[in-house]
C-alpha positions in Angstrom: 93.8 14.5 43.5 90.3 14.4 41.5 89.7 17.4 38.8 86.9 18.6 37.2 86.4 19.9 33.7 83.9 22.4 33.3 82.8 23.1 29.4 81.1 26.3 27.6 81.5 24.7 24.5 79.9 25.4 20.9 83.3 25.3 18.8 84.8 21.7 17.7 88.3 23.4 18.8 87.4 23.4 22.3 85.9 19.9 22.1 89.2 18.8 21.2 91.2 20.6 24.2 88.8 18.6 26.2 89.7 15.1 24.9 93.0 16.2 25.2 92.5 16.9 29.1 90.3 13.4 29.2 93.1 11.6 27.2 95.6 12.7 29.4 93.6 11.9 33.1 92.9 8.6 31.5 96.6 7.9 30.4 97.7 9.1 33.9 95.2 7.3 35.9 94.0 10.2 37.1 90.2 11.1 38.7 87.9 13.3 37.2 84.4 14.0 35.9 82.9 16.3 33.6 80.4 18.6 33.7 78.4 21.5 31.8 78.4 25.1 32.4 76.4 26.4 35.2 75.9 22.0 36.6 76.4 21.9 40.2 79.9 22.0 41.6 81.4 21.4 44.9 85.3 21.9 45.6 85.2 19.0 48.6 83.4 16.4 46.3 84.3 17.4 42.9 88.2 18.9 43.6 89.9 22.1 41.5 87.9 23.2 38.2 89.7 23.5 35.0 86.6 25.9 32.9 87.2 25.6 29.1 85.0 28.0 28.0 84.7 29.6 24.6 82.5 32.8 25.8 81.8 33.7 29.3 78.8 35.4 29.5 77.4 34.7 33.1 79.5 36.3 35.8 76.9 35.0 38.8 78.5 31.6 37.8 82.0 32.5 37.5 81.9 34.3 41.1 80.3 30.6 42.4 83.4 28.9 41.0 86.0 31.3 42.0 84.2 31.4 46.0 83.5 28.0 46.4 86.7 26.0 45.2 89.8 26.6 43.2 90.9 26.0 39.9 91.4 28.0 36.2 89.6 29.4 33.6 90.7 29.3 30.2 89.7 31.9 28.1 89.2 32.9 24.1 89.1 35.9 22.4 85.3 36.1 22.4 85.6 35.7 26.2 87.7 38.1 26.8 86.2 41.2 24.6 83.0 39.8 26.3 84.0 40.7 29.9 85.2 44.2 29.1 81.7 45.6 30.2 81.6 42.6 32.9 82.9 42.3 36.8 87.0 41.6 36.5 87.7 41.2 39.9 86.7 37.6 39.9 89.7 36.9 37.3 92.2 38.0 40.1 91.2 35.3 42.6 91.1 32.4 40.0 94.0 32.3 37.5 93.1 32.9 33.9 95.2 31.0 31.2 94.5 31.8 27.4 95.7 30.5 24.3 98.1 32.8 22.7 100.3 35.9 22.8 97.3 37.9 20.7 95.1 36.9 23.6 97.4 38.1 26.2 97.3 41.6 24.9 93.9 41.7 24.3 92.8 40.3 28.0 95.0 42.8 29.9 93.9 45.5 28.0 90.6 44.5 28.8 91.4 44.6 32.6 91.8 41.3 32.8 95.2 39.6 34.5 96.7 36.9 33.0 98.3 34.1 34.9 100.0 32.3 31.5 99.5 31.6 27.8 99.3 27.7 27.4 97.8 27.2 23.6 95.1 24.9 23.1 95.0 21.2 22.7 95.1 19.2 19.6 95.2 15.5 20.6 98.5 13.4 19.4 95.5 10.9 17.8 94.9 13.6 15.8 96.9 12.2 12.6 96.8 12.5 8.5 95.1 9.8 6.9 96.4 9.1 3.9 93.7 6.8 2.9 91.1 9.1 3.4 93.2 12.3 1.7 93.1 9.6 -1.7 89.5 9.1 -1.1 88.6 12.6 -1.2 91.1 13.8 -3.8 89.3 11.2 -6.1 86.2 12.1 -5.2 86.8 16.1 -5.7 90.2 15.8 -7.7 92.3 19.3 -6.8 90.5 21.5 -4.0 90.7 24.3 -1.3 89.5 23.3 1.6 88.1 26.2 4.0 87.0 25.6 7.5 85.1 27.7 10.0 82.3 27.6 12.8 80.5 30.7 11.4 77.1 30.5 14.0 74.2 31.3 12.4 73.6 33.5 15.5 76.2 36.1 14.7 76.9 36.5 11.3 78.2 40.0 11.6 80.4 39.3 14.7 81.9 36.7 12.2 82.9 38.8 9.5 86.1 38.8 11.2 86.2 34.9 9.6 86.8 37.0 6.3 84.7 34.9 4.5 83.5 37.3 2.0 87.6 37.8 1.0 88.2 34.7 0.6 84.9 33.9 -1.5 86.4 37.1 -4.0 90.1 35.6 -3.7 89.3 32.3 -4.8 86.8 34.0 -7.8 90.3 35.4 -9.0 92.0 32.0 -8.5 89.2 30.0 -10.6 90.1 32.5 -13.3 93.7 30.5 -13.8 92.7 27.3 -12.3 88.8 26.2 -13.5 88.9 22.8 -12.7 90.3 24.0 -8.9 87.0 22.8 -6.2 86.5 24.7 -3.3 85.4 22.9 0.0 83.8 24.9 3.0 82.8 23.3 6.1 80.8 25.2 8.2 77.4 25.8 9.9 74.8 26.8 6.6 73.5 25.1 4.0 74.8 26.1 1.1 71.8 27.7 -0.4 71.5 29.4 3.0 75.3 30.9 3.0 74.7 31.5 -0.7 71.7 34.0 0.3 73.6 35.2 3.2 76.5 36.3 2.3 74.6 38.3 -1.1 72.2 39.9 1.8 74.9 40.8 4.1 77.9 41.6 2.3 77.1 42.0 -1.6 79.2 38.9 -2.3 78.0 36.1 -4.6 78.8 32.4 -3.6 81.0 30.7 -6.3 79.2 27.7 -8.1 82.2 25.7 -7.9 81.7 25.5 -3.9 80.8 22.5 -1.5 79.3 23.0 1.2 79.7 20.5 4.1 78.0 20.9 7.3 80.5 21.2 10.3 79.9 18.4 12.9 80.9 15.6 10.9 82.8 12.6 12.2 86.6 13.4 13.2 87.8 10.6 11.1 86.0 12.3 7.7 87.2 15.8 8.8 90.8 14.6 9.0 90.5 12.9 5.6 89.8 16.2 3.8 92.4 17.7 5.3 94.8 14.9 4.0 93.3 15.4 0.9 93.3 19.0 -0.2 96.1 20.9 -1.9 95.6 23.5 0.3 94.2 25.2 3.6 92.9 28.6 3.8 92.8 30.5 7.0 90.9 34.1 5.7 90.3 35.4 9.3 91.0 38.8 9.6 91.1 37.9 13.9 91.6 35.0 16.1 92.5 34.5 19.3 94.2 31.0 18.7 93.0 29.8 15.1 92.8 25.8 15.5 91.6 24.9 11.8 95.5 26.1 10.8 97.2 23.3 13.9 94.5 20.6 12.8 95.8 20.9 8.8 99.3 21.1 9.4 98.8 17.9 11.7 97.6 16.4 8.5 100.1 17.5 5.9 97.5 20.3 4.3 99.8 23.2 3.5 98.7 26.4 4.6 97.7 30.3 3.9 96.8 32.7 6.5 96.9 36.0 7.2 100.2 37.1 8.8 98.3 39.0 11.8 96.5 37.9 14.7 97.5 34.6 16.7 97.9 32.4 14.0 101.6 34.5 13.2 102.4 32.9 16.1 102.1 28.9 15.1 101.9 28.5 11.6 103.9 27.3 9.3 103.2 27.8 5.6 102.2 31.0 3.3 101.3 34.3 5.0 99.5 36.9 3.4 100.2 40.5 4.3 98.1 42.8 6.4 97.7 46.8 5.3 96.2 47.8 8.7 94.6 46.7 12.1 92.1 48.7 14.2 88.9 48.0 16.6 85.6 47.1 14.6 82.6 47.4 16.9 79.7 44.8 16.3 76.6 43.9 17.8 76.0 40.5 18.5 74.1 38.2 20.6 76.5 38.8 23.9 76.1 42.7 23.0 78.6 45.1 21.8 81.6 43.7 20.6 84.5 44.7 19.5 87.4 42.7 18.1 90.8 43.2 16.4 90.4 43.3 13.2 93.7 43.1 10.3 92.5 43.8 7.0 94.0 42.3 3.8 93.2 42.5 -0.2 91.3 40.1 -1.7 93.8 40.1 -4.1 96.7 39.7 -2.0 95.5 36.5 -0.8 94.9 35.4 -4.0 97.9 35.7 -5.1 99.8 33.5 -2.2 97.0 30.5 -3.1 98.2 30.9 -6.5 101.6 31.1 -5.7 101.4 28.0 -3.0 99.6 25.9 -5.5 102.6 26.7 -8.0 105.7 25.9 -5.3 107.8 22.9 -5.9 106.9 19.4 -4.9 110.0 19.5 -2.7 109.5 22.9 -1.4 105.6 21.6 -0.5 106.9 19.1 1.3 109.5 20.3 3.0 107.2 23.0 4.2 104.5 20.4 5.1 107.3 18.3 7.3 108.0 21.5 9.3 104.1 22.2 10.0 103.6 18.4 10.9 106.5 19.0 13.6 105.6 22.2 15.0 101.8 20.7 15.8 103.2 17.8 17.4 104.3 20.4 20.3 100.4 20.9 20.7 99.6 17.5 22.4 98.0 16.5 25.9 101.3 15.3 27.4 103.3 18.5 27.4 100.1 21.3 27.5 97.9 19.5 30.5 100.5 19.5 33.1 101.3 23.3 32.6 97.7 23.5 33.4 97.8 21.9 36.3 101.0 23.3 37.6 98.6 26.7 37.9 95.8 25.2 39.6 96.0 26.7 43.5 96.8 24.4 46.5 
């Protein structure tokens, strides 16, 4: 049997899922090829397809795949919300896989029938690196880490990442811990990020923030996770929350919002949600409504402070439990679950 991996990707997390498939196929001597979305696909020559996509926008290509081959669609939260206004019957022909129970509920509300919930894959080779962690601790001393793509073309849609709330919370935290650093890994340069943050949200960037462009080598990202005092996920809506899983794998304590999909697997310090509702954004894909979970930045700040002051032995127990949980998401366990769904 030969498989074709079809990728429509911009988020590094989805590239790790593709890497998981590739690793599994190579280790198990399974024939496969990788193509980008819109490339020619021939079922007779290329075998069943696995279409891994962060945002499905071209229904003609989806229909072509569904009509001319057998396979599965693996969607994320943006893809689910986007297809609310697109033709849905294609998804009844081809099994749809989503990454969380939260995504499943949202998909079914959107009229998409879900075959199974199978989480993202974090390859087993993604492991903590204490040597690099020590390097970054010596370079930055104590630091809190925040990671998100924040695509430059969709700032409004990415208010769901809770970046203004994170900055407001860290301003409070720094009043108590003035020597603490903040490292932000995202798509922007620092000045550009600061200007947009002020223009769109009327929030000033904190002076002690270091901004690193996303796309750094995986080894460096692992080092930054491994050396951080805390990782903070401030998102108000996540269909999965891949950076949380990465931090857990690197034995970095995690503070997260206890609302969306992250709470299905996260081990760490949860921030309470005040309320949730759907919020409409105008994006490059058209109008999208996200299911958002709202919280007080003060509660986020208090949870960060609580985590920073927790006893060392308690932190060690939490990060060990989190690491063990993260190892449930490796390719050996999850790839076969995808393959079982492909129609014979």
